C-alpha positions in Angstrom: 35.4 12.3 28.2 36.1 9.6 25.3 31.7 8.6 25.7 31.1 12.1 26.2 32.6 13.6 23.4 30.9 10.3 21.1 27.4 11.2 22.6 27.9 14.7 21.9 28.5 14.2 18.2 25.6 12.2 18.0 22.9 14.6 19.1 21.1 15.5 15.9 21.8 19.6 15.9 25.1 19.1 16.1 25.5 17.0 12.8 25.8 18.7 10.0 24.2 16.8 7.5 20.9 14.6 8.0 18.9 12.9 6.4 15.5 11.0 6.4 12.6 9.8 4.5 9.4 11.3 3.6 6.1 9.1 2.0 3.9 11.8 -0.1 1.0 12.0 -2.5 0.3 14.0 -4.4 -2.6 15.9 -7.2 -1.0 17.5 -10.2 -1.5 17.7 -14.1 -0.2 14.2 -14.1 -3.0 12.4 -12.1 -3.0 11.2 -8.2 0.5 9.9 -7.4 2.2 7.9 -4.7 5.6 8.7 -4.1 8.3 7.8 -1.8 11.6 10.1 -1.3 15.2 10.4 0.5 15.9 14.1 2.0 19.0 14.7 2.9 19.1 18.3 5.7 21.6 20.8 6.4 20.2 23.5 8.9 17.2 25.3 6.9 17.7 23.2 4.0 16.9 19.8 2.6 17.6 17.8 -0.6 15.0 14.9 -1.5 15.3 12.7 -4.5 12.9 9.7 -5.0 10.3 7.5 -7.0 6.4 7.7 -7.7 4.0 5.7 -9.0 1.4 7.5 -11.0 -1.8 5.1 -10.1 -4.8 7.1 -11.5 -5.3 9.5 -14.2 -7.1 11.1 -16.7 -4.5 10.3 -19.4 -4.4 7.1 -20.2 -7.1 5.5 -17.7 -5.9 2.2 -15.7 -2.4 2.0 -16.3 0.2 3.1 -14.3 3.2 5.6 -15.1 6.5 5.5 -13.0 8.6 9.3 -12.3 10.9 10.8 -10.5 10.1 13.7 -7.8 13.7 15.9 -6.7 12.4 18.4 -4.8 14.1 21.5 -2.4 12.3 23.2 0.2 13.8 25.9 1.7 12.8 26.1 5.5 11.6 29.9 7.0 10.3 28.5 10.5 11.7 25.7 12.2 9.9 25.7 15.6 10.6 22.6 17.6 6.7 21.7 16.3 6.0 23.2 13.5 7.9 24.0 10.2 7.0 26.4 7.5 8.9 25.9 3.9 8.8 27.3 0.3 9.6 24.2 -2.3 11.0 23.8 -5.8 9.5 21.0 -7.3 10.6 18.6 -10.1 8.4 15.8 -11.0 8.9 13.6 -14.1 6.6 10.8 -15.0 6.9 8.2 -18.6 4.4 6.2 -19.7 5.1 2.9 -21.9 3.1 3.0 -25.3 3.2 -0.4 -27.4 2.8 0.8 -31.2 3.6 -0.8 -34.4 6.5 1.4 -34.8 8.2 0.4 -31.3 8.2 1.0 -28.5 7.0 4.5 -27.6 6.9 6.4 -24.4 5.2 9.8 -23.1 6.3 11.9 -21.4 5.5 14.4 -19.0 7.7 17.3 -16.7 6.3 19.0 -13.8 7.9 22.3 -12.2 6.3 23.8 -9.5 6.9 26.3 -7.1 5.3 25.9 -3.4 4.7 27.0 -0.5 4.0 23.8 3.3 4.0 23.4 6.7 5.2 20.6 8.5 4.0 19.3 11.9 5.9 17.1 14.9 3.5 14.4 15.8 6.2 12.6 18.1 9.7 12.4 17.9 11.3 12.7 14.7 7.6 11.7 12.7 6.1 14.6 11.1 3.2 15.5 8.7 2.2 18.4 6.4 1.2 19.5 3.3 1.9 21.8 0.4 -0.1 23.3 -2.4 2.0 25.3 -5.2 1.9 26.3 -8.9 4.1 26.3 -12.0 4.2 25.0 -15.6 4.3 21.2 -16.9 6.0 20.1 -20.6 4.9 17.1 -22.7 6.2 15.3 -25.2 3.4 12.9 -26.5 3.7 10.4 -29.7 1.0 11.3 -32.2 -0.1 7.9 -33.8 -1.9 10.0 -37.1 1.0 11.8 -37.6 4.0 9.0 -36.6 6.0 11.5 -34.9 6.4 12.7 -30.9 4.8 16.4 -30.7 4.8 18.5 -27.4 2.6 20.4 -25.3 3.2 23.7 -22.4 0.4 24.1 -19.7 -0.1 25.6 -16.2 0.5 23.2 -13.7 -1.6 23.4 -10.1 -0.1 20.8 -6.9 -1.1 19.5 -3.6 0.8 16.8 -0.9 0.3 15.8 1.5 3.2 14.0 3.3 4.7 12.1 5.9 8.5 12.4 7.1 11.0 11.7 9.4 14.6 12.6 10.3 17.2 10.4 11.7 
């Protein structure tokens, strides 16, 4: 009886909290990025936190930049082989600058609302994409004025992802 109780509580559907990993590639205001994150899943909710590297952009060509990825997904449809979701995404990218005034950095914050879909490939492995709109804020160092300035604008994000749920 004890062994049947253990096997019962180990089923994914019976766990109160599951986790997964996700690899993604995105195109947005900050450029083309690749990220990895850990997702916590509870019923129809998913919270992901991770890191990204922006490896091609028009901001500083040929310079890589690191950043943070945080997203929340709510699954509208959760069928055995397909999931549809809405998501709120936050991305942060920091560019280190070398200047006579010391180490300065420019930072971009992106906030996006997106819709997406995930399709099960096999077992717990999913692939999908999402598209979203939102805004960005940018804090930059202006060398000619020797001070920081800021921009605010609209943002579009396209994302492709692979995820595995444990």
